[in-house]
C-alpha positions as CSV (number, residue, x, y, z in Angstrom):
1,M,-43.4,-158.7,-90.6
2,T,-42.5,-156.4,-87.4
3,T,-39.7,-153.6,-88.0
4,P,-39.1,-151.2,-85.6
5,F,-42.0,-148.8,-86.3
6,V,-44.9,-151.4,-87.5
7,S,-46.1,-154.7,-86.0
8,S,-47.0,-157.6,-87.4
9,S,-51.6,-158.2,-87.9
10,V,-53.5,-158.9,-85.1
11,S,-57.1,-160.2,-85.7
12,A,-59.9,-159.9,-83.4
13,A,-60.1,-162.7,-80.4
14,Q,-63.8,-164.0,-80.5
15,T,-65.7,-164.2,-78.2
16,A,-65.8,-168.4,-76.8
17,N,-68.9,-168.1,-74.4
18,D,-67.3,-170.1,-72.2
19,I,-66.2,-168.3,-69.4
20,T,-63.5,-170.1,-68.5
21,I,-61.6,-169.0,-71.8
22,D,-63.3,-165.8,-72.2
23,A,-61.7,-164.6,-68.6
24,L,-58.8,-165.4,-70.1
25,V,-58.8,-163.6,-73.9
26,G,-57.6,-160.4,-74.4
27,D,-58.6,-158.3,-77.4
28,W,-56.3,-159.4,-80.0
29,R,-53.8,-162.4,-81.4
30,W,-51.0,-162.9,-83.2
31,T,-52.6,-163.3,-87.3
32,N,-50.5,-165.3,-88.0
33,P,-49.0,-168.3,-85.7
34,A,-45.7,-168.5,-87.5
35,I,-43.9,-165.7,-84.4
36,S,-41.3,-164.3,-84.3
37,Y,-39.2,-163.3,-81.3
38,S,-36.0,-161.4,-80.4
39,F,-33.3,-159.7,-77.5
40,P,-32.2,-156.1,-78.1
41,T,-29.1,-154.9,-77.3
42,S,-29.3,-151.5,-78.4
43,N,-31.8,-148.5,-77.5
44,S,-31.0,-146.4,-81.0
45,P,-34.0,-145.2,-82.0
46,L,-33.3,-146.6,-85.0
47,L,-34.3,-149.8,-83.3
48,W,-37.3,-148.3,-81.4
49,S,-40.1,-145.8,-82.1
50,T,-40.1,-142.9,-80.7
51,S,-43.7,-141.8,-81.9
52,F,-46.4,-140.8,-79.5
53,G,-49.5,-143.3,-79.1
54,S,-48.5,-145.9,-80.6
55,G,-45.1,-146.0,-79.6
56,Y,-42.5,-145.0,-77.2
57,G,-42.2,-141.2,-77.6
58,P,-39.2,-138.9,-77.8
59,Q,-35.8,-141.4,-76.7
60,F,-35.2,-138.5,-74.0
61,G,-38.0,-140.0,-71.7
62,E,-37.7,-142.6,-68.9
63,G,-39.4,-145.1,-70.1
64,E,-38.7,-148.1,-72.2
65,P,-37.1,-148.7,-74.0
66,W,-35.0,-145.0,-73.0
67,H,-34.5,-145.5,-69.2
68,S,-30.1,-145.9,-68.2
69,A,-31.2,-148.8,-66.7
70,V,-32.4,-150.6,-70.0
71,K,-29.8,-154.2,-70.6
72,P,-30.3,-157.1,-72.7
73,L,-30.7,-160.3,-71.2
74,T,-27.7,-162.6,-69.6
75,A,-27.4,-165.6,-71.5
76,N,-28.6,-167.9,-69.4
77,D,-31.8,-165.5,-69.1
78,Q,-32.2,-166.1,-72.9
79,I,-32.0,-169.7,-72.2
80,N,-34.8,-170.2,-70.1
81,F,-36.9,-167.7,-72.0
82,E,-36.5,-170.0,-75.2
83,L,-37.8,-172.5,-72.7
84,A,-41.0,-170.6,-71.1
85,L,-41.4,-169.8,-74.9
86,Q,-41.2,-173.5,-76.4
87,K,-43.9,-174.8,-72.8
88,W,-46.4,-172.6,-74.9
89,A,-45.7,-174.0,-78.1
90,N,-45.7,-177.3,-76.8
91,V,-49.3,-176.9,-76.5
92,A,-50.8,-174.9,-78.9
93,S,-50.5,-174.9,-83.2
94,I,-47.5,-171.9,-82.9
95,S,-43.8,-171.5,-83.5
96,F,-41.2,-168.8,-82.6
97,T,-38.4,-168.4,-84.8
98,K,-35.2,-166.1,-83.2
99,L,-34.5,-162.8,-85.3
100,I,-31.1,-160.8,-84.7
101,E,-32.6,-157.3,-84.7
102,T,-31.6,-155.0,-87.4
103,N,-32.8,-151.5,-88.2
104,N,-35.4,-153.2,-91.2
105,E,-37.2,-156.0,-88.9
106,V,-37.0,-157.2,-84.9
107,G,-38.9,-159.4,-83.4
108,D,-42.8,-159.9,-82.5
109,I,-42.0,-160.5,-79.1
110,R,-38.8,-158.7,-77.2
111,A,-37.5,-159.0,-73.9
112,A,-35.2,-156.8,-72.5
113,Y,-34.6,-155.7,-69.1
114,S,-35.9,-151.9,-67.8
115,E,-36.3,-150.0,-64.8
116,D,-39.7,-149.8,-62.3
117,P,-39.1,-147.9,-59.4
118,D,-41.6,-150.7,-57.6
119,D,-39.5,-153.3,-56.8
120,F,-42.8,-155.7,-56.6
121,V,-43.4,-155.3,-59.7
122,L,-41.2,-157.9,-61.8
123,A,-42.3,-157.3,-65.2
124,W,-44.7,-155.6,-67.5
125,T,-45.5,-156.4,-71.5
126,Y,-47.8,-155.0,-74.2
127,L,-50.5,-157.4,-75.5
128,P,-51.1,-158.2,-79.2
129,G,-52.3,-155.0,-81.2
130,F,-51.7,-152.3,-83.2
131,S,-49.1,-150.2,-81.7
132,V,-45.5,-150.9,-82.4
133,R,-45.4,-152.0,-78.4
134,A,-47.1,-154.7,-79.1
135,G,-45.5,-158.4,-77.2
136,D,-42.9,-156.1,-75.9
137,I,-41.3,-158.0,-72.7
138,W,-39.7,-155.6,-69.7
139,I,-38.0,-157.1,-67.1
140,N,-37.9,-154.3,-64.2
141,T,-34.2,-154.1,-62.6
142,L,-35.0,-153.3,-59.0
143,G,-37.6,-156.7,-59.3
144,L,-36.2,-160.1,-58.1
145,L,-36.3,-161.4,-61.8
146,N,-32.8,-159.4,-61.9
147,F,-31.8,-161.7,-58.8
148,Q,-32.7,-164.8,-59.5
149,D,-32.2,-167.4,-62.1
150,W,-35.2,-167.7,-64.1
151,N,-35.0,-171.9,-63.4
152,P,-38.0,-173.8,-64.1
153,G,-39.7,-174.0,-60.0
154,T,-39.1,-170.8,-59.2
155,I,-41.7,-167.9,-59.0
156,S,-39.2,-166.1,-61.8
157,F,-40.3,-168.9,-64.7
158,E,-43.7,-168.8,-63.5
159,S,-43.4,-164.4,-64.1
160,I,-41.5,-165.2,-67.6
161,L,-44.4,-167.9,-69.0
162,H,-47.1,-165.3,-67.7
163,E,-45.8,-162.5,-69.6
164,I,-45.1,-164.7,-72.5
165,G,-48.5,-165.8,-72.2
166,H,-49.9,-161.7,-72.6
167,T,-47.6,-161.5,-75.2
168,L,-50.1,-164.3,-77.4
169,G,-53.2,-162.7,-76.0
170,L,-54.3,-163.8,-72.6
171,K,-54.6,-161.4,-70.2
172,H,-55.3,-161.1,-65.8
173,P,-58.3,-163.2,-65.2
174,F,-59.6,-160.5,-62.4
175,F,-61.1,-157.6,-62.4
176,D,-59.5,-154.9,-63.6
177,S,-61.1,-150.9,-63.7
178,D,-60.0,-149.8,-66.4
179,Y,-62.1,-153.0,-68.3
180,P,-65.2,-153.1,-65.7
181,S,-66.7,-154.7,-68.4
182,A,-63.8,-157.9,-69.1
183,V,-65.4,-161.4,-68.1
184,T,-63.6,-162.6,-64.6
185,L,-63.0,-165.7,-63.6
186,P,-64.8,-167.3,-60.3
187,A,-62.5,-166.8,-57.1
188,D,-62.7,-170.8,-57.0
189,L,-60.8,-170.7,-60.3
190,D,-58.9,-167.3,-59.9
191,N,-55.6,-168.9,-58.7
192,T,-52.7,-170.3,-59.7
193,L,-53.2,-173.6,-59.5
194,H,-55.7,-173.4,-62.4
195,T,-54.0,-170.4,-64.5
196,I,-50.1,-168.9,-64.4
197,M,-52.4,-165.7,-65.7
198,S,-53.7,-164.8,-62.0
199,Y,-51.9,-163.1,-59.1
200,T,-54.0,-165.5,-56.4
201,Y,-51.6,-168.4,-55.1
202,A,-54.4,-170.2,-52.8
203,N,-55.2,-174.5,-52.2
204,L,-57.9,-176.1,-53.1
205,Q,-59.2,-175.5,-49.3
206,G,-58.9,-171.4,-50.0
207,E,-56.1,-171.1,-47.5
208,H,-53.7,-167.9,-49.5
209,G,-50.2,-167.2,-49.7
210,N,-47.5,-165.1,-52.1
211,E,-46.1,-168.0,-53.3
212,F,-45.3,-171.9,-53.8
213,S,-42.8,-173.7,-52.4
214,F,-42.4,-175.2,-56.0
215,H,-43.7,-172.9,-59.3
216,P,-45.4,-174.0,-62.4
217,T,-43.1,-174.8,-64.7
218,S,-45.8,-175.0,-68.1
219,P,-49.2,-173.5,-68.6
220,M,-52.0,-174.8,-66.3
221,V,-54.9,-176.2,-67.4
222,L,-56.9,-173.1,-68.5
223,D,-54.4,-171.2,-69.8
224,I,-53.9,-174.4,-72.1
225,A,-57.4,-174.1,-73.3
226,A,-57.8,-170.2,-74.0
227,V,-54.7,-170.3,-76.5
228,Q,-56.2,-173.4,-78.1
229,Y,-58.9,-171.5,-78.9
230,L,-56.6,-168.4,-80.0
231,Y,-54.1,-170.4,-82.0
232,G,-55.5,-173.9,-82.3
233,A,-54.2,-177.6,-80.5
234,N,-50.6,-178.8,-81.1
235,N,-51.6,-182.0,-82.2
236,S,-48.2,-183.0,-83.3
237,Y,-47.1,-182.8,-79.5
238,H,-46.6,-186.2,-77.5
239,G,-48.5,-187.5,-80.6
240,G,-47.3,-191.3,-79.7
241,N,-47.2,-193.6,-77.0
242,D,-45.7,-191.5,-74.0
243,N,-44.5,-192.7,-70.3
244,Y,-44.9,-189.4,-68.2
245,T,-42.1,-190.3,-65.4
246,Y,-42.3,-189.2,-61.9
247,N,-40.2,-190.1,-58.9
248,D,-39.0,-188.4,-55.5
249,E,-35.4,-187.3,-56.7
250,N,-37.2,-183.9,-58.0
251,V,-40.3,-181.8,-57.6
252,H,-42.9,-181.6,-59.7
253,H,-45.8,-179.0,-61.0
254,E,-46.9,-178.7,-64.6
255,T,-50.1,-180.2,-66.7
256,I,-50.0,-182.6,-69.3
257,W,-50.6,-182.0,-73.5
258,D,-51.1,-185.1,-75.0
259,A,-51.9,-184.8,-78.4
260,G,-52.8,-188.9,-78.6
261,G,-51.5,-192.3,-78.6
262,T,-51.9,-195.1,-75.3
263,D,-49.9,-193.2,-72.7
264,T,-48.7,-194.1,-69.3
265,L,-48.3,-191.8,-66.2
266,H,-45.6,-193.4,-64.0
267,Y,-44.6,-192.7,-60.4
268,T,-41.6,-194.7,-59.1
269,G,-41.6,-193.2,-55.5
270,A,-42.3,-193.8,-52.1
271,I,-44.1,-191.2,-51.1
272,P,-47.9,-192.0,-51.1
273,A,-49.7,-191.0,-54.3
274,S,-53.0,-190.2,-55.7
275,I,-53.6,-190.2,-59.2
276,D,-56.3,-189.2,-61.3
277,L,-56.2,-189.6,-64.9
278,N,-59.9,-187.6,-65.5
279,A,-58.5,-184.7,-68.1
280,T,-58.8,-180.8,-65.9
281,N,-58.5,-182.9,-62.4
282,G,-55.2,-182.8,-60.8
283,S,-52.5,-185.2,-59.1
284,Y,-50.7,-185.4,-56.0
285,I,-47.3,-186.6,-57.8
286,G,-44.1,-186.7,-55.0
287,Q,-42.6,-184.9,-53.0
288,P,-45.7,-182.6,-52.2
289,V,-46.0,-178.8,-53.3
290,Y,-47.7,-175.9,-50.6
291,V,-48.5,-172.9,-51.0
292,Q,-46.5,-170.6,-48.8
293,S,-46.9,-166.9,-47.4
294,N,-43.1,-166.1,-46.6
295,G,-41.8,-168.9,-46.9
296,I,-44.3,-170.7,-44.5
297,N,-46.3,-174.1,-45.8
298,L,-49.5,-173.8,-46.0
299,G,-52.4,-176.0,-44.9
300,L,-52.2,-179.1,-47.2
301,P,-50.4,-179.7,-50.6
302,I,-51.9,-179.0,-53.7
303,P,-52.5,-181.2,-56.7
304,N,-48.6,-180.7,-58.5
305,V,-49.5,-182.7,-61.8
306,W,-52.7,-181.7,-64.0
307,I,-53.7,-183.0,-67.3
308,A,-55.1,-180.4,-69.6
309,A,-58.7,-180.9,-71.1
310,G,-59.1,-183.1,-74.3
311,V,-56.3,-185.3,-73.2
312,T,-56.4,-189.3,-72.4
313,I,-54.1,-190.6,-70.4
314,E,-54.8,-194.7,-70.7
315,N,-52.7,-196.0,-68.0
316,A,-51.2,-195.6,-64.4
317,T,-48.7,-196.9,-62.5
318,T,-47.8,-196.1,-59.1
319,G,-44.5,-196.9,-56.4
320,Q,-44.0,-198.0,-52.7
321,G,-46.6,-195.7,-50.8
322,N,-50.0,-196.3,-49.8
323,D,-51.2,-195.0,-53.3
324,I,-55.3,-194.0,-54.7
325,L,-55.7,-194.4,-58.2
326,I,-58.5,-193.0,-60.2
327,G,-59.4,-194.4,-63.7
328,N,-61.6,-191.7,-66.6
329,I,-64.3,-193.4,-68.5
330,I,-62.1,-195.3,-71.0
331,G,-60.7,-198.6,-69.9
332,N,-57.0,-198.4,-68.0
333,T,-55.2,-199.9,-66.8
334,L,-53.8,-199.1,-63.8
335,D,-50.8,-200.9,-61.7
336,G,-50.2,-200.0,-57.9
337,G,-47.0,-201.5,-57.3
338,S,-46.2,-202.1,-53.7
339,G,-48.0,-200.9,-50.5
340,I,-52.0,-201.3,-49.9
341,D,-53.6,-199.3,-52.9
342,T,-56.9,-198.6,-53.5
343,A,-58.5,-197.8,-57.1
344,V,-61.6,-195.2,-56.2
345,V,-64.4,-195.3,-58.5
346,R,-66.9,-192.6,-58.6
347,S,-69.9,-194.6,-58.6
348,Q,-72.2,-196.8,-57.1
349,R,-71.1,-200.7,-56.7
350,S,-74.2,-202.3,-58.4
351,Q,-73.2,-200.3,-61.5
352,F,-69.4,-202.1,-61.9
353,T,-68.8,-206.2,-62.5
354,L,-65.7,-207.3,-60.7
355,G,-63.8,-209.8,-62.5
356,K,-60.5,-212.2,-61.4
357,I,-57.8,-212.7,-64.3
358,S,-54.4,-214.2,-63.2
359,D,-52.9,-211.3,-62.4
360,G,-55.3,-208.9,-60.7
361,Y,-58.8,-207.8,-61.6
362,T,-60.9,-206.5,-64.0
363,I,-63.8,-204.1,-63.3
364,T,-66.1,-203.2,-65.5
365,D,-69.4,-200.4,-66.2
366,N,-72.4,-202.4,-66.7
367,T,-73.4,-199.4,-68.4
368,N,-70.2,-199.4,-71.2
369,A,-68.8,-201.8,-71.5
370,S,-65.7,-200.4,-73.4
371,N,-65.3,-199.0,-70.2
372,R,-63.4,-201.8,-68.6
373,D,-60.6,-201.1,-66.3
374,T,-57.1,-203.5,-65.4
375,L,-56.4,-203.6,-61.9
376,I,-52.9,-204.5,-61.2
377,A,-51.3,-204.7,-57.4
378,V,-54.7,-203.0,-56.4
379,E,-55.6,-203.9,-53.0
380,R,-58.9,-201.9,-52.2
381,L,-61.8,-200.6,-54.7
382,K,-63.3,-197.5,-52.8
383,F,-67.4,-196.8,-54.2
384,E,-69.5,-193.9,-53.0
385,D,-71.7,-196.7,-51.5
386,V,-69.0,-199.6,-50.5
387,G,-65.1,-200.3,-50.3
388,V,-64.3,-203.8,-51.6
389,A,-61.2,-205.6,-50.9
390,V,-59.0,-208.3,-53.0
391,D,-56.0,-209.2,-52.0
392,F,-56.9,-212.4,-50.9
393,D,-53.1,-213.2,-50.9
394,A,-52.4,-211.5,-47.9
395,H,-55.4,-208.6,-45.6
396,A,-58.7,-209.4,-47.5
397,G,-57.8,-213.3,-47.5
398,E,-56.6,-213.0,-43.6
399,V,-59.6,-210.9,-42.3
400,A,-62.5,-213.2,-44.3
401,K,-61.2,-216.7,-43.2
402,L,-61.2,-215.0,-39.3
403,L,-64.7,-213.6,-39.7
404,G,-65.3,-217.0,-40.9
405,A,-64.0,-219.5,-37.9
406,V,-64.3,-216.8,-35.2
407,F,-68.0,-215.2,-36.1
408,G,-69.6,-217.8,-38.6
409,P,-69.4,-218.5,-42.4
410,T,-72.2,-215.7,-42.6
411,A,-70.3,-212.9,-41.3
412,V,-68.1,-212.1,-44.2
413,T,-71.4,-210.4,-45.7
414,N,-70.5,-208.1,-42.4
415,R,-69.2,-205.2,-43.7
416,E,-68.3,-203.5,-40.8
417,Y,-66.8,-206.7,-39.3
418,A,-64.7,-206.4,-42.0
419,G,-64.0,-203.0,-42.3
420,I,-62.9,-203.1,-38.4
421,G,-60.2,-206.3,-39.3
422,L,-58.8,-204.7,-42.8
423,V,-58.0,-201.6,-40.4
424,K,-56.4,-203.5,-38.0
425,A,-54.4,-205.7,-40.7
426,D,-53.3,-202.8,-42.3
427,T,-52.1,-201.1,-39.4
428,G,-49.8,-203.3,-38.1
429,L,-51.5,-206.2,-36.9
430,N,-50.4,-209.5,-38.1
431,Y,-52.5,-212.9,-38.6
432,E,-52.3,-214.0,-35.0
433,Q,-52.6,-210.8,-33.7
434,L,-55.6,-210.3,-35.7
435,G,-56.9,-213.7,-34.6
436,E,-56.3,-212.8,-30.5
437,F,-58.3,-209.4,-31.4
438,A,-61.4,-211.1,-33.1
439,I,-61.8,-213.6,-30.0
440,A,-61.2,-210.7,-27.9
441,A,-64.2,-208.8,-29.6
442,T,-66.3,-212.3,-28.9
443,G,-66.0,-211.9,-24.8
444,L,-65.2,-215.2,-24.8
445,D,-62.8,-216.2,-21.4
446,T,-62.3,-219.0,-21.4
447,Y,-59.7,-222.2,-23.4
448,D,-63.0,-224.6,-23.7
449,E,-65.2,-221.8,-24.7
450,I,-63.0,-220.7,-27.1
451,V,-62.1,-224.1,-28.5
452,T,-66.1,-224.6,-28.2
453,L,-66.5,-221.8,-31.2
454,L,-64.4,-222.5,-33.2
455,W,-65.2,-226.1,-34.0
456,R,-68.8,-225.0,-34.1
457,N,-68.6,-222.6,-37.0
458,L,-66.1,-225.0,-38.8
459,F,-68.0,-228.1,-38.1
460,G,-71.7,-226.9,-37.3
461,T,-72.4,-228.7,-34.2
462,S,-70.5,-228.5,-30.3
463,P,-67.5,-230.8,-30.0
464,T,-67.6,-233.5,-27.9
465,R,-64.9,-233.7,-25.2
466,T,-62.8,-236.0,-26.4
467,E,-62.9,-233.7,-29.8
468,K,-62.0,-230.8,-28.1
469,S,-59.4,-232.5,-25.4
470,P,-56.1,-231.9,-27.5
471,Y,-56.4,-228.1,-28.4
472,L,-57.0,-227.4,-25.0
473,K,-54.4,-229.4,-23.8
474,M,-52.1,-227.4,-26.4
475,L,-53.4,-224.5,-25.0
476,D,-53.2,-225.0,-21.4
477,S,-49.1,-226.4,-22.0
478,G,-48.8,-223.0,-23.9
479,Q,-47.9,-225.7,-27.1
480,I,-49.8,-223.2,-29.0
481,S,-51.3,-219.8,-28.6
482,I,-55.1,-218.2,-29.0
483,G,-53.9,-216.8,-32.2
484,A,-52.3,-219.6,-33.3
485,L,-55.3,-222.3,-33.0
486,V,-57.7,-219.3,-34.7
487,V,-55.8,-219.0,-37.6
488,A,-55.1,-222.6,-38.1
489,A,-58.9,-223.0,-38.3
490,A,-59.5,-220.1,-40.5
491,D,-56.8,-221.5,-42.6
492,S,-59.0,-224.8,-43.1
493,E,-60.4,-226.2,-45.3
494,F,-63.4,-226.5,-44.0
495,N,-63.1,-222.8,-43.2
496,S,-62.7,-222.1,-46.8
497,D,-65.7,-223.9,-47.6
498,N,-68.4,-222.5,-45.1
499,I,-67.0,-218.9,-46.5
500,N,-67.1,-219.5,-49.4
501,L,-63.4,-218.5,-50.4
502,V,-63.6,-219.0,-54.3
503,G,-66.8,-217.5,-54.4
504,L,-65.1,-214.7,-52.3
505,L,-61.8,-214.2,-54.8
506,Q,-64.0,-213.3,-58.1
507,T,-66.4,-211.2,-56.3
508,G,-64.2,-209.4,-53.3
509,L,-64.7,-209.0,-49.9
510,E,-67.3,-205.7,-49.2
511,Y,-66.2,-203.5,-46.0
512,I,-67.1,-200.2,-44.7
């Protein structure tokens, strides 16, 4: 129990031999994970230690808590502070209990306003240790946190999450001249994308700013791993079958911790999304979030929804945009919704078997049968070596049939031709326009040459004058366009048989 003069017991934090954890873990943690907190309302020496070293010194000093600027947190700040506490309790095996301060008992964590003349200092915190100051958080009355609401998404809420991280035993991950031998993170991880204990705002391309357009609303991937190393994971949080739903109305920036169950990451918006179900990876969902320099967006958006280490999210559904879905190493159901959606597979095509089902496809890892994904409303698969189009009721079907009708049945195996056709279709050419584009690529000029080409590709022989005459008359009179004639040939059952359209439904149309 913490009193104004005696701190709760602490235990030494052991080395994890993992740089991503050791760079964040300080020397001590609270022995008891049931942690109390309080909001001081008085600077009476009955409530604060006046001793030197372990306390705050004589009450006539100018430091906290004796400074004239000391004041309690507002009711709204207390609400957001407690929300930030809960964000940490969600991920780690810790609990927080609020106390009303008395002469005999105060919180392990105490939070109030004080003053630092440097208005760039937002707050300061004492890490767990043997001093009665341990766990105390002081908010600078001259800094931003005194003037901005601590709502999630603000730098103020992120700062409170950061300070609470210190109270739990987490340190800064960068070099500190006072502790030159302390482990630090490599530069590519020492940023607030990965840990709110960092001071560095940078995107994946390495462009640096001084804040985000929308700040983290939870501990991030490395923070979660570090606090779980100290206290264990919260194995009760989201242990059932959960839906994590995102939209375009709100901005999102968080890391998901999920203790179990069969879970779905569900996006309902229209902005193109990229969802990666692999633990410790980030996704781009909904309104983009940027690193900013003095309010100006820098470079590309950052990943704004991450999955913590040790978390398995089984399924994903996306919205109306052209979305990217990346599964993990277990069986996933990936539903692309509307748009032209792509499932990315980080392996060679030969490692997987594609199978047609009534409402989509399955894709099975030949070396791991349990890694069998179900793809619904997914139009493309992108392997490391080749793409595969499977939307045979739309662009893939049109392109495959046009390749057979215009370039011959074997052309459906020409990955380059298929890729060109899919790009044209995906960017707006309709079926007839694609047919005209394909004919233009052959260089043929006359109706006679075009009819002859199509006939040969359908039937394997050159047409007689009588056989091609009706088509020439329709073209000459304008009764049918070249594009419409090509589509008629492409849609014929002869062409479908020639290109083995039934077989293509099973294997997909490969393209580059």
